[in-house]
Each structure stands twice: as structure tokens, then as C-alpha cells.
Backbone as CSV, one residue per row, in Angstrom:
resi,resn,N_x,N_y,N_z,CA_x,CA_y,CA_z,C_x,C_y,C_z
1,LEU,-25.097,-56.919,177.923,-24.498,-58.207,178.220,-25.070,-58.788,179.507
2,GLY,-25.363,-57.942,180.481,-25.894,-58.417,181.754,-27.220,-59.143,181.613
3,ILE,-28.141,-58.576,180.831,-29.455,-59.201,180.651,-29.320,-60.496,179.860
4,ALA,-28.370,-60.544,178.920,-28.143,-61.770,178.146,-27.670,-62.895,179.058
5,MET,-26.795,-62.585,180.001,-26.306,-63.606,180.934,-27.434,-64.116,181.817
6,LEU,-28.326,-63.232,182.245,-29.467,-63.663,183.052,-30.360,-64.615,182.268
7,HIS,-30.613,-64.295,181.012,-31.446,-65.164,180.177,-30.770,-66.514,179.948
8,LEU,-29.467,-66.501,179.724,-28.733,-67.742,179.511,-28.769,-68.617,180.762
9,GLU,-28.556,-68.026,181.932,-28.615,-68.779,183.188,-30.002,-69.371,183.401
10,TYR,-31.037,-68.617,183.102,-32.412,-69.093,183.241,-32.682,-70.252,182.282
11,PHE,-32.211,-70.129,181.044,-32.395,-71.169,180.033,-31.721,-72.473,180.468
12,VAL,-30.470,-72.391,180.911,-29.738,-73.587,181.342,-30.386,-74.188,182.587
13,ALA,-30.809,-73.362,183.525,-31.471,-73.866,184.732,-32.739,-74.631,184.382
14,ASN,-33.496,-74.147,183.418,-34.710,-74.855,182.999,-34.390,-76.175,182.312
15,LEU,-33.328,-76.231,181.526,-32.923,-77.494,180.910,-32.562,-78.523,181.974
16,VAL,-31.837,-78.092,182.991,-31.441,-79.002,184.068,-32.661,-79.461,184.850
17,ARG,-33.590,-78.562,185.091,-34.775,-78.891,185.886,-35.746,-79.801,185.138
18,GLU,-35.946,-79.566,183.864,-36.986,-80.259,183.108,-36.573,-81.617,182.543
19,PHE,-35.276,-81.880,182.453,-34.824,-83.107,181.802,-33.861,-83.885,182.679
20,GLU,-33.872,-85.210,182.516,-32.839,-86.066,183.074,-31.780,-86.196,181.995
21,TRP,-30.533,-85.986,182.356,-29.433,-86.035,181.396,-28.737,-87.378,181.538
22,LYS,-28.690,-88.152,180.447,-28.088,-89.483,180.473,-27.141,-89.629,179.294
23,GLU,-26.201,-90.568,179.422,-25.310,-90.833,178.298,-26.077,-91.557,177.200
24,MET,-25.556,-91.464,175.990,-26.171,-92.144,174.856,-26.018,-93.645,175.050
25,PRO,-26.996,-94.430,174.627,-26.884,-95.888,174.772,-25.624,-96.417,174.081
26,GLY,-24.883,-97.232,174.807,-23.674,-97.834,174.251,-22.448,-96.943,174.274
27,GLU,-22.553,-95.739,174.816,-21.412,-94.825,174.880,-21.098,-94.498,176.333
28,GLU,-19.817,-94.282,176.604,-19.397,-93.836,177.923,-18.896,-92.400,177.804
29,VAL,-19.018,-91.650,178.877,-18.516,-90.274,178.887,-16.998,-90.332,179.021
30,ASP,-16.306,-89.681,178.106,-14.847,-89.653,178.091,-14.399,-88.265,178.536
31,PHE,-13.679,-88.186,179.654,-13.255,-86.897,180.199,-11.871,-86.465,179.710
32,ALA,-11.335,-87.140,178.685,-10.036,-86.745,178.129,-10.140,-85.332,177.557
33,GLU,-9.045,-84.578,177.689,-9.035,-83.183,177.252,-8.080,-82.984,176.089
34,THR,-8.291,-81.909,175.356,-7.367,-81.454,174.324,-7.316,-79.930,174.399
35,ARG,-6.196,-79.361,173.975,-6.055,-77.902,174.024,-6.307,-77.306,172.653
36,GLU,-7.199,-76.349,172.624,-7.426,-75.535,171.431,-7.224,-74.111,171.909
37,PHE,-8.168,-73.229,171.701,-8.074,-71.887,172.279,-8.244,-71.986,173.791
38,THR,-9.089,-72.919,174.206,-9.273,-73.258,175.613,-9.186,-74.777,175.714
39,VAL,-9.279,-75.306,176.911,-9.282,-76.758,177.080,-10.696,-77.258,176.816
40,VAL,-10.823,-78.215,175.913,-12.126,-78.776,175.557,-12.056,-80.296,175.646
41,MET,-13.220,-80.921,175.624,-13.262,-82.382,175.646,-12.728,-82.923,174.320
42,LYS,-11.899,-83.954,174.391,-11.347,-84.564,173.178,-12.456,-85.177,172.336
43,LYS,-13.407,-85.834,172.993,-14.564,-86.412,172.312,-15.785,-85.614,172.780
44,PRO,-16.470,-84.893,171.891,-17.607,-84.060,172.306,-18.659,-84.850,173.084
45,LEU,-19.214,-84.216,174.088,-20.229,-84.838,174.931,-21.534,-84.955,174.169
46,ARG,-22.097,-86.145,174.173,-23.414,-86.377,173.580,-24.318,-86.838,174.707
47,ALA,-25.489,-86.249,174.787,-26.408,-86.573,175.871,-27.765,-86.963,175.322
48,ARG,-28.432,-87.795,176.083,-29.812,-88.187,175.763,-30.679,-87.533,176.826
49,LEU,-31.623,-86.709,176.403,-32.497,-86.014,177.338,-33.793,-86.786,177.489
50,VAL,-34.188,-87.010,178.730,-35.444,-87.688,179.030,-36.272,-86.719,179.856
51,ARG,-37.451,-86.385,179.367,-38.304,-85.432,180.078,-38.699,-86.005,181.429
52,ARG,-38.543,-85.205,182.466,-38.930,-85.634,183.813,-40.446,-85.723,183.897
53,THR,-40.926,-86.652,184.704,-42.365,-86.725,184.933,-42.745,-85.623,185.902
54,SER,-43.986,-85.219,185.903,-44.423,-84.091,186.733,-44.249,-84.367,188.220
55,GLY,-44.227,-85.617,188.648,-44.100,-85.944,190.063,-42.687,-85.906,190.592
56,SER,-41.658,-85.880,189.707,-40.279,-85.948,190.183,-39.616,-84.582,190.308
57,GLY,-40.278,-83.502,189.967,-39.638,-82.183,190.002,-40.232,-81.374,191.034
């Protein structure tokens, strides 16, 4: 489990580093919550990924 967590952290860090995360055109981020097994977003988050240019990272 330990090595899996390291790989997951590395994967997420690379996604954050390599892409700009923006909302979908015409949509706003809704932070309303609902309870299931855990607290989750009422409306699932949808993101538009834009690859960063080599000069901005």
C-alpha cells in the first residue's frame, strides 16, 4: 500500500504541474455537498485541462 500511495501522489503532482485546470465553458463550480458514504459534491466537478506551455512551468 505504501508504494501505491507514492505512485498516486506522483501521478497527481504531475497532473497539477503539467496542466492548467479550468472550469468547463459556460459552467460554474458548485461547492454544494451531499452525504453518501462520505461527503461528496452534489454536482460532480468537471474540468477542462489545458496543457501548460514549456515556458510557464
